[in-house]
N, C-alpha and C positions, 0 to 999 in steps of 0.2 A: 367691312370698313371696323377699326379696334377705338372705342372712346377709353383714355386712359381715367384713373380715380378720382380725379378733382373735378372732369366733365359732368361721371354722373354724379358722384353728389350736389355738384351744384340745382343739376335740372332735378335732383330730388327736393330740394330745397323750395327751388322756384315752383316747384309743385307744392309744395306742404304747403307755400303762401296760398296761392287760389283755391286750394281745398278750405283753405280755413276763408275764405272770403263768403264760402258758402253758410257762412253763420248770419250774416248780413239780412238776407230775404227773411228768416224767421222769425229776426229783433223787428223789424218794419212790421212783417204781418202781426207780431203777438202784441204791439201796440197799439196798432189800429183795433183789431178785436175787443181789449181791454178798453180804450175808449168809446166804441162803441157801446160794449158790455154795461159799462158805467151809464151811458145817454141811457140806454132801454130801463135799468133800476131807477133811472131820475123820472122814466117816465110811468113803469107801471112798477114800485117798489113791491106786489105783492106777490109778483114770479121773481124776483130774487134768486133763489135758490133753484130755479130750472136755469135761468141764464148763467148762475155763476159756473153752473156742473158743464152746461154746455161749452160753455168761452172754455173752459177748461180742459175739457176733451179735443177741444178744438186747437188749442195750445200744446198740447203736447203734441198730438201728428204733426201739426207745423215744425215742434222740434227737434223732428227726427233728423233731417233736414240738416240742422245746422251738427248733431251731434257724428252722422255721417260723417260731415266733411271736417269732421274733427280729428274720428277714428280713421281718415284716408290721411290727413296730415301726420299723427305722430306713427303712422308703420309706413309714410315716406321718410319719415325724417329719422326712424330709429329704427328699420328693419332693414339692410342692403341687398336687399336678392342680384344684382346684377353686379355684384362684387365679386370676383371668386376670390 
């Protein structure tokens, strides 16, 4: 079965949109982490540096999912491997 160019480009655009949706999860997770860190600093101000460094490390790990989704979306939009 042979697909035309417009069908392939449309599927690539849909896939890119779905890949960008992967950025919602890290955004929500980072917001929750920042809220809990702020609450922890409010309860124990002396542990601010330890709480902040742990929060930033956790947010950096969570952000990789969003970045991978963005990279996949960019590849789907600008690299056309199925078009000859």
